[in-house]
Structure formats: C-alpha cells, structure tokens
VOBANU-871588 format. One record per residue (C-alpha): x, y, z. Coordinates in steps of 0.25 Angstrom, whole numbers. Layout:
+-------+-------+-------+
!     X !     Y !     Z !
+-------+-------+-------+
!     X !     Y !     Z !
...
+-------+-------+-------+
This chain:
+-------+-------+-------+
!     X !     Y !     Z !
+-------+-------+-------+
!    25 !    -3 !   -60 !
!    32 !   -10 !   -48 !
!    36 !   -24 !   -48 !
!    32 !   -32 !   -36 !
!    40 !   -45 !   -33 !
!    36 !   -55 !   -21 !
!    46 !   -66 !   -20 !
!    48 !   -77 !   -10 !
!    61 !   -76 !    -2 !
!    71 !   -87 !    -5 !
!    73 !   -88 !    10 !
!    58 !   -90 !    13 !
!    55 !  -101 !    23 !
!    43 !  -107 !    17 !
!    43 !  -113 !     3 !
!    29 !  -116 !     0 !
!    24 !  -101 !     0 !
!    10 !  -105 !     6 !
!    12 !   -98 !    20 !
!    22 !   -87 !    16 !
!    12 !   -76 !    17 !
!     4 !   -80 !    29 !
!     5 !   -77 !    44 !
!    -5 !   -74 !    55 !
!    -5 !   -59 !    52 !
!    -7 !   -60 !    36 !
!     2 !   -60 !    25 !
!    17 !   -57 !    25 !
!    29 !   -59 !    15 !
!    40 !   -64 !    23 !
!    45 !   -74 !    13 !
!    44 !   -64 !     1 !
!    52 !   -53 !    -5 !
!    43 !   -42 !   -10 !
!    49 !   -31 !   -19 !
!    43 !   -20 !   -28 !
!    52 !   -16 !   -39 !
!    64 !   -23 !   -32 !
!    62 !   -16 !   -19 !
!    59 !   -26 !    -8 !
!    47 !   -22 !     1 !
!    50 !   -26 !    15 !
!    40 !   -25 !    27 !
!    29 !   -28 !    18 !
!    15 !   -27 !    26 !
!     5 !   -30 !    15 !
!     4 !   -33 !     0 !
!    -8 !   -31 !    -9 !
!    -6 !   -37 !   -23 !
!   -16 !   -37 !   -34 !
!   -13 !   -45 !   -46 !
!   -21 !   -46 !   -59 !
!   -20 !   -50 !   -73 !
!   -29 !   -39 !   -78 !
!   -24 !   -27 !   -70 !
!   -11 !   -21 !   -65 !
!    -5 !   -29 !   -52 !
!    -5 !   -21 !   -39 !
!     2 !   -22 !   -26 !
!     2 !   -14 !   -13 !
!    13 !   -16 !    -3 !
!    13 !   -11 !    11 !
!    26 !   -12 !    19 !
!    32 !    -5 !    31 !
!    43 !     5 !    29 !
!    55 !     9 !    39 !
!    56 !    23 !    35 !
!    48 !    33 !    27 !
!    54 !    45 !    20 !
!    44 !    54 !    13 !
!    48 !    68 !     8 !
!    41 !    81 !    11 !
!    36 !    82 !    -4 !
!    29 !    69 !    -3 !
!    22 !    73 !    11 !
!    18 !    86 !     5 !
!    11 !    79 !    -7 !
!     4 !    69 !     2 !
!    -1 !    81 !    11 !
!    -6 !    89 !    -1 !
!   -13 !    76 !    -6 !
!   -20 !    73 !     7 !
!   -24 !    88 !     9 !
!   -30 !    87 !    -6 !
!   -38 !    75 !    -2 !
!   -43 !    81 !    11 !
!   -47 !    94 !     4 !
!   -54 !    86 !    -7 !
!   -62 !    78 !     3 !
!   -66 !    90 !    11 !
!   -71 !    97 !    -2 !
!   -79 !    85 !    -5 !
!   -85 !    84 !     9 !
!   -88 !    99 !     8 !
!   -95 !    97 !    -6 !
!  -103 !    86 !     0 !
!  -108 !    94 !    12 !
!  -112 !   106 !     2 !
!  -119 !    96 !    -7 !
!  -127 !    88 !     4 !
!  -126 !    97 !    16 !
!  -122 !    85 !    24 !
!  -109 !    84 !    33 !
!  -105 !    70 !    34 !
!   -97 !    65 !    46 !
!   -85 !    57 !    44 !
+-------+-------+-------+
C-alpha cells in the first residue's frame, strides 16, 4: 500500500494552522507538502481522505499534469474495455426489449 504524508512547510506564513486550508474558492494546500511514497504531488486540486480505525484508510488525489505519455498498448486495452462495456449494455437493452416489448428512450 502507498504511504501518504501531508506536512506543514517550514517556510509557512501562518503558525496557528487555523486558516491554512481556507480561501474564497474552497480548500487549498499552499502551506503543505503532500507526498505519496516519497513523490511530491504538485498542482493538487482535490483530496478525499477517509480514515477509520476499523477499515483500511483511503485517499483519492486529483492534480493537474503538464504532460501525458501513454503507450499504444494501454490505449488499445482501454478501447477494448470500453467496447466490451458498450456491447454488454447493448445486449442487456436488447434482452429487456425482447422480454418486455418496450423500447425505452434515453
């Protein structure tokens, strides 16, 4: 499992921590370093953190990237997955029409 670390920067302007996250648009991490397995996450746009004593902790991060490099094999696999999902949905709709005789409009 990954290790998430959120630590206050030493050069932080505020010391009390009360207003570090708030601005008029919502939350931001301007005064904090956020790392996952030692890799700093920059341009963080959202963070969803679920912590519990009786379950595995979960975290979802959303951040901007400057460049995306995806190989052709990955794109082909994604295309096949999408086509399989669409075919499965179409087959389910056809079975529903056969069973009920009703065509539903989306």
